[in-house]
C-alpha positions as CSV (number, residue, x, y, z in Angstrom):
1,M,11.2,-18.7,-3.6
2,R,14.6,-17.7,-4.7
3,A,16.0,-14.6,-2.3
4,E,18.9,-12.0,-3.4
5,N,18.9,-11.8,0.4
6,N,19.2,-15.4,1.6
7,K,21.1,-17.6,-0.5
8,V,22.2,-21.2,-0.2
9,E,24.9,-23.4,-2.1
10,L,25.9,-26.7,-1.1
11,T,27.7,-29.9,-2.7
12,G,27.7,-33.3,-0.7
13,T,26.1,-36.5,-0.4
14,I,22.6,-36.9,0.5
15,I,22.7,-39.9,3.5
16,T,18.5,-40.7,3.7
17,E,15.9,-41.3,1.9
18,P,12.8,-38.7,1.2
19,E,10.3,-39.0,4.1
20,F,6.9,-37.2,3.8
21,N,7.1,-33.7,6.0
22,H,4.0,-31.3,4.8
23,E,1.5,-30.7,2.0
24,V,0.6,-27.4,0.5
25,F,-1.9,-26.7,-2.2
26,G,-1.2,-30.7,-3.2
27,E,2.4,-30.5,-3.6
28,G,4.4,-32.5,-1.1
29,F,7.3,-32.0,1.1
30,Y,10.0,-34.2,1.8
31,N,12.8,-34.2,4.3
32,M,16.5,-35.4,3.5
33,H,19.5,-35.1,4.7
34,L,22.9,-34.0,2.8
35,K,26.6,-34.7,4.4
36,V,29.3,-32.4,3.4
37,D,32.9,-33.3,4.8
38,R,34.9,-30.4,6.0
39,L,38.5,-30.1,5.6
40,S,39.1,-31.0,9.0
41,G,37.8,-34.8,8.3
42,T,34.9,-34.4,10.2
43,A,31.1,-33.4,8.1
44,D,28.2,-31.3,8.7
45,I,24.9,-33.3,8.4
46,I,22.5,-30.5,6.8
47,P,18.5,-31.1,6.8
48,L,16.8,-30.3,4.2
49,I,13.1,-29.7,2.4
50,I,12.5,-30.5,-0.9
51,S,9.3,-30.4,-3.3
52,E,8.1,-33.5,-5.0
53,R,8.5,-32.0,-8.1
54,L,12.2,-31.9,-7.9
55,I,12.9,-35.6,-7.1
56,N,11.6,-38.8,-8.4
57,L,10.3,-40.7,-5.3
58,N,10.8,-43.9,-7.0
59,D,14.3,-43.7,-7.4
60,K,17.2,-44.7,-4.6
61,Y,18.6,-41.3,-3.2
62,T,21.4,-42.6,-0.6
63,G,25.0,-41.7,-1.4
64,T,24.2,-39.6,-4.6
65,A,26.5,-36.4,-4.9
66,V,24.3,-33.9,-5.8
67,N,24.5,-30.1,-6.1
68,V,21.6,-27.8,-3.9
69,S,21.2,-24.4,-4.1
70,G,18.3,-23.1,-1.7
71,V,17.4,-20.5,1.1
72,Y,18.0,-21.2,4.7
73,S,14.8,-21.3,6.7
74,S,13.6,-21.6,10.1
75,Y,10.2,-22.8,11.9
76,N,9.4,-22.5,15.6
77,K,8.0,-26.0,16.7
78,H,6.0,-26.3,20.2
79,E,7.3,-28.6,22.5
80,E,6.3,-29.1,25.9
81,K,6.2,-26.1,27.5
82,R,8.6,-24.3,25.0
83,N,9.6,-23.3,21.0
84,R,12.4,-25.1,19.8
85,L,13.8,-23.4,16.5
86,L,14.1,-26.0,13.7
87,L,16.2,-24.9,10.6
88,Y,16.5,-26.2,7.0
89,V,17.6,-25.5,3.5
90,F,14.4,-25.1,1.5
91,V,16.0,-26.2,-2.0
92,C,14.9,-24.6,-5.1
93,E,17.1,-26.3,-7.5
94,I,19.0,-29.8,-7.1
95,E,21.0,-31.9,-9.8
96,K,23.5,-34.6,-9.7
97,A,27.4,-33.4,-9.3
98,N,29.4,-34.3,-12.4
99,P,31.5,-37.8,-11.4
100,G,35.0,-37.0,-10.6
101,E,33.9,-33.2,-9.9
102,H,32.5,-34.3,-6.8
103,A,34.1,-31.1,-4.0
104,N,32.3,-30.3,-0.9
105,L,30.9,-26.9,-1.1
106,N,29.0,-25.3,2.0
107,N,28.4,-21.6,1.3
108,I,26.0,-19.2,2.6
109,Q,24.9,-15.4,2.1
110,L,22.5,-13.7,4.4
111,D,21.3,-10.0,4.5
112,G,19.2,-9.4,7.6
113,Y,19.0,-7.6,11.2
114,V,20.6,-8.1,14.7
115,C,17.3,-9.3,16.5
116,K,19.1,-10.0,20.0
117,E,21.8,-8.8,22.0
118,P,24.9,-10.4,20.5
119,T,26.5,-12.5,23.5
120,Y,30.4,-11.9,23.3
121,R,32.7,-14.4,25.5
122,K,36.2,-16.3,25.6
123,T,36.5,-20.4,25.6
124,P,38.7,-21.7,28.4
125,L,41.8,-21.7,25.5
126,G,41.0,-17.9,25.3
127,R,39.4,-17.9,21.4
128,E,36.9,-15.2,21.0
129,I,33.6,-16.1,20.2
130,A,30.4,-14.0,19.6
131,D,26.9,-15.5,19.3
132,L,24.4,-13.8,17.0
133,L,20.5,-14.2,15.8
134,I,19.5,-12.4,12.9
135,A,16.2,-11.9,11.0
136,V,16.2,-12.3,7.6
137,N,13.1,-10.9,5.7
138,R,10.9,-13.1,3.7
139,S,7.3,-12.8,1.6
140,Y,4.5,-11.6,3.3
141,G,5.8,-9.9,6.3
142,K,7.3,-13.3,7.7
143,S,11.4,-13.7,8.8
144,D,13.7,-16.7,9.5
145,Y,15.9,-16.1,12.5
146,I,19.2,-17.8,11.8
147,P,21.8,-18.4,14.8
148,C,25.5,-17.2,14.0
149,V,28.6,-17.9,15.6
150,V,31.4,-15.5,14.8
151,W,35.1,-16.1,15.8
152,G,38.0,-13.9,16.7
153,R,38.2,-10.2,15.7
154,N,35.1,-10.4,14.2
155,A,33.7,-11.9,17.3
156,R,35.0,-8.7,19.1
157,F,33.2,-6.7,16.3
158,V,30.3,-8.1,16.8
159,G,30.0,-7.8,20.3
160,Q,29.3,-4.2,20.0
161,L,26.4,-4.2,17.3
162,E,22.8,-3.1,18.5
163,V,19.7,-4.8,18.0
164,G,18.3,-3.7,14.7
165,T,21.5,-3.1,13.2
166,H,21.6,-4.4,9.1
167,I,24.3,-6.9,8.2
168,E,25.5,-8.9,5.7
169,I,27.5,-12.0,6.3
170,N,28.7,-14.9,4.6
171,G,29.9,-18.5,5.8
172,R,28.7,-22.0,6.2
173,I,26.4,-24.2,8.0
174,Q,27.6,-25.9,10.7
175,S,25.7,-29.4,12.6
176,R,27.1,-29.8,16.3
177,G,25.7,-31.8,18.7
178,Y,24.7,-31.4,22.4
179,V,22.9,-33.2,25.1
180,K,19.7,-32.1,26.2
181,M,19.1,-32.4,30.1
182,Y,15.8,-32.4,31.6
183,E,14.9,-31.9,35.0
184,D,14.0,-35.5,35.9
185,G,17.6,-36.2,35.1
186,T,17.1,-37.8,31.7
187,E,19.4,-36.7,28.7
188,E,18.5,-36.8,25.0
189,Q,21.1,-36.5,22.1
190,R,20.4,-33.2,20.0
191,T,22.0,-31.6,17.3
192,A,22.2,-27.9,16.9
193,Y,22.7,-25.9,13.5
194,E,24.4,-22.7,13.6
195,V,25.7,-20.4,10.5
196,S,29.8,-20.2,10.8
197,V,30.2,-16.7,9.7
198,S,33.8,-16.2,7.8
199,K,32.8,-12.4,6.9
200,I,30.6,-9.7,8.2
201,N,29.8,-6.2,7.1
202,V,27.2,-3.8,8.4
203,L,25.0,-2.0,5.6
204,E,24.1,1.7,5.7
205,E,20.5,2.5,5.9
206,E,18.6,4.3,2.8
207,N,17.0,7.3,3.6
């Protein structure tokens, strides 16, 4: 499932044991969570889906430093009266990080298309920001839909892009907590996942 248009490289610490997710043609797939520290001292908690063929279900993984490579995938889960976009890293390779060489790595490269009009705005402190949703093609005519956030002059640039523009981005996967408010007044703590973009290029289409 390795793809040239969707590459994720992570180094971090496993913080949950494998939990069964689904099965395809007799192959089981499991949820795990990876903690990747930022330079700021906070951390991103990134969901993984991993085949039983890549792990030993008898082993304990919590606290293990690992290198992970894979692709960033999306799944539309139907909830109540709406769909909720779930994001995770589909793991293609995983290995233990060498002792003493554990450095937190969080890098993603995507090649896709703007599939929704970008939203440009300024924060209360005057920082420029743009929200971007891109579609990354995968096999069998399907696509992954990846929300991205862009800052500064790149945000200004993104705010002018038209739907359908072919772009290439580099960045990192980040997690962000928020509160979901319901009509009956109840609240639920949730986590949003998105790509924080550091570099973006528009690709010229070949004739």
